[in-house]
N, C-alpha and C positions, 0 to 999 in steps of 0.2 A: 284389891279387886275393883274398887270404884275407879281408881286411876286407869285400870285396864279398860273399863267400860267407857269412860270418857274419851280415852285415846281411840278406842274402836269406833265410837260414834263420830268422832271428828274425821276419820278416814273414809267413812261411808255414810250414806244418807240414813240408813236405818240398820238396826241390829236384829238379825233374825236368828232365833234359837232353832237348833236342829238336832236330830238324832242320827240321821244318815245323809249321805250326799244328795239323794234325790229330794230332800226337804228344801234345798237351796235352789235359787234361780241359776240359770245357765251362766257360766263364767264365774260361779261361786262354788265353794265346796265346804263341807262341814269339817271343822278342825277339831282337835282334841278337847277343846274347851266347850264344844257343842254350840259354836257360833258359826254363821256363814262368813267365810273369808274369801277375799279375791284370789283368783287363780294365779295372778302375777306375783304372789308372794312365794311361790314354789321355785326352788332352785334345783339344779341337778343333784345336790347332796342333801337337800332338806325338804321334807314334806310331812306335815302334821295332820294327816287325814284321820277322821274319827275311827276308821277301821284299820288304820296303820297299813293300808294298801293303796298306794297312789298309782297303781297300775291296774286296778280293778276296772271292769267294764263300766260300772256306775260312775266311778271317779273320772274316767276318760270321757264319758259322755258329758259331764259337767265342765271339765277343763280340757278342751280339745287341743289347745296349744300348750301341752304339758312338757316342760323341759326336764322333768324327772326321768331318770334312766329306766325305761320299761322294756321288758322282753316283748318280742313281736308275736308270741303265741297268743296273746290276748286279742289280737286283731283278727284271728282266723274265724271263719264262719263255717259251721258244720254243714250248711246247705250247699256249700261249694264243692264238697267231696263228691256228691252224686253227679253234679254237673261236669266236673272234671273227668270222672270215670266214664260218663256217657260220651263226652266229646272224644276221649281217647279211643273208646270202642268204635265209634262211628268213623273216626279218621283212619282206623286200621281196617275195619270191616268193609267199608265202601270200596277202596281201591282193590282190596283182595277179591271181593265179589266181582267187580268189573273185569279184572285181569283174568281170573279163572273162567268166568263166563265167556269172555271174548275168545280165549284160547280154546275152550271146549267147542263153541259154536263154529270157529274157523277150521280147526284141524280134525275134530271128530265128526261133526255134523256137516262139514263142508259148505257152510253158509257164506254168502258174499255181501258186500255193501253194508248198509245200515243194519241189516238183519244179524250181523255178528254180535251186536250189542245185546246182552241178555235183557229180556222183557222190553224190547225196543218200542213196542206200541205204548207201553206205560210211560216211558221216558218222553216219547213224542207228545203224548196227551197231557203230560204233567203241567206244562205251562198254561194250557187252557183250564185245567182243574184249579190251579192257583188263582187265576184271574176270576173264575167263577166263585171261588171261596171269598175273595176280596170283595167282589160285587155284592154277594149275599150279606157279608158282614156290614158293609157300608149302608146298604139298603135297610138292614135291620136297625141300625143305629139311627138313621134318619127317620125311619118310620116311628120308632119309639119316641124321638124328640117331638115329632109332629103330633102324636097322640097325647103326649104330656101337655103340649101347648093348648090343645083343644079341651082337655079335661080341666085345665086351670081357668079357662074362660067360662065354664059352666057354673 
């Protein structure tokens, strides 16, 4: 055991005792002997993590360049499911809405020109609404910074 500690101390500047991977610094992980070890000791066939899971999220946070064979399902984020569903819905709904609206306005209501676009007044005014929103946000941020500077002077 003492030989192990001496060897371990000669390879690193200090020995840190750990119970889980988060107890170690980045680029170090908690091995089976409850010491922080360097991530470059991991090979595709060998990993001695304290929880015997070198593909856990905690372990991959510590050792980002992990050569151990991990499945990709650990990298998935649950928040992306809503975003993907929303984008698929929008990318299907918007062209369908425009196509059906243009068809209805042109052939049923017999409209011509720009007026065949459904809610054309909204789409025409959309750019000015976006510009107004950006100006409001910018002015709010600048106003808050100016009031913070004045309050710090008092």
